[in-house]
N, C-alpha and C positions, 0 to 999 in steps of 0.2 A: 651639462645642460645649463644654459644661462637664463635667468629669470629677472626681469625688470619689475621692481616693486615701487609703487607711487601711492600717495594718500593725500587727502585733505587739500585739494586745490580750491575748493569753495567757489565754484562758478567760473574760475579762471580757465577758459578754454584754450587760449593761446599757448600757454606753457605746455599743456598736454599735447597739443598739435605738434609743437616743436620737438617734444620728446619722441613722439611717434615717428616724425620725419627723420630725425637725427640719430636715434638710437634703435628704432624698431627692427632694423635689419641686422643688428648685432646680437639679438637675443632670440630665444626660442619661444618665450612666453612673456606676456605683459599682464601684470595684475594691478588692480586698484583696490586699496583697502578702505574705500568709502569717503563720504562727504565730497563727492564731486559736484553735487547739485546739478548735474547734467543728465539728460535722458539716456537710457542704455543703448538706444538705437541711433543716437546722435553722434556725428563725428565730433571729437576723436574717441569717445567712449566705446564705440563699437569695436575698437582694437583691443580692449582690455577685458579680462575676466574680472568682474567687480562685485563688491558687496555693498549693502546699504549702510550708510552712516547715520548718525543721529540728526543730521541736517538734510538728508535726502528725502524730505517729505513728499509723499505721493508718487514716488518713483518705484518701479517694479523690481528693484534689485533684491536678492535674497539676503537674509541677515548673516548667512555663513555659506561657505562653499567648501567642498572637498574636491580637489583636483588631482587626478592620477596623471603624473607627467613623467613618463619613462620610469626610471628607478625611484622617483620621488613621489611622496604623497603630501600634498599641500593642504593645509587647513588655513582658510582665509576668513577673516572677520574684521569688523571695524574696531571692536574692543569695548565700546561703551556698555554693552550688555554684560560683559565679563568684568566690568569695573576696573579696568586696567590703570586707572589713575591711583588706585589704592594698593593693588597687588597683582602680580602676574600669575599667581597660583591658580585661580580659576581658568585662565587662558591656557596654561600649561596642562592642567588636568583634562581640559576638553581636547587639546591637541593629542594627548596620550590616548584618550577614548577613541579618537578618530583615526588613530594609527599614523599620525603625521610625522614626517621627517623634517618638515619645514612648516613653521607657524608664522603667518604674516598678519599684522594688525597696524592700526593707525590711532586716531582719536587724540592721543596725548600731544601731538605736534612735536614730539621730541624723538630724535633718531636714537636707535640702540639695537645692538645684536648680541645675543648670548647663546651659548650652546649648553643645554641642560637636558637631562633625561633622554639623551640621544635625539634631541630635536634642536634644530636652529630656530630661534625665536627672534624675529626681526620686525622692527618698526622703521620705515624709511624716513620718518619725520614728515613734516608738512612741506610740500613744494611751494606753497603760497604764504603761509603764516607760521613760520617756525618759532618754536619756544625752546627755552633752556640754554645750555652751554653753547650750542652751535647755532643759535638764532642769527648770529652775525653773518652767517653764510648766505642768508636771504631765502633759503628754501633748499630742500634736498630730496633726492630719490636714491634708490639703491639698485644695484645689480648683484645678484647672487650667482656665483659660479659653483654649481653643485657637482662635485667630482666624487668618484667612489670612495676615496680615502679622506676627503676633506671638503669643507665649505670655504669659499673665499667671498667676502662681502666687500664691495666697493661702493662708497657713497659719492654722489655727483651733485654739483651745485646747479643753479639755473642756467649757467652757461654751458652745461653739458661737459664740464671739466671734472675729472676725478679729483677727490680730495685725499691725497696720499696719507695724511696723518690719521685718517679715519678707517683705513683698510684693516679688516679683521680676517684672521684665518683660524679655522677650528678643525682639529683632527676628529675624525669620526671614531 
């Protein structure tokens, strides 16, 4: 199963539309980790399973979602309520509580993927306002290839090009 993960576009519709058009047919599921600042029923957001970020004022997204997708159980949240800027422990504990095999979050605008306690914990970075070591890429999203024996995570830039040095593989 292939899952596209994006976050923190902050009202920038065009890039999400391009992602849907160019990558949507290559994945089984598209998720958005919050701070879209776009209405849930509005294109392109209607293509994504999405949660509410700290900037999604007045929008009807849930604070968290649990998605059963084939063999995978996904826990999706923005991360601000779990205080991910300080520690991933509350996020990881919630993921365990929800029985997640994949935990997706945003908020920090910094990409990252780890495998811990039998969960893939992934932040796609911000597609519009990246921070941290990889900010020079200009924005990122991720595609997770969830296989029975491993997870493969590929990060993509705004030009829909894979960034080979960011590829991660985790054995289950």
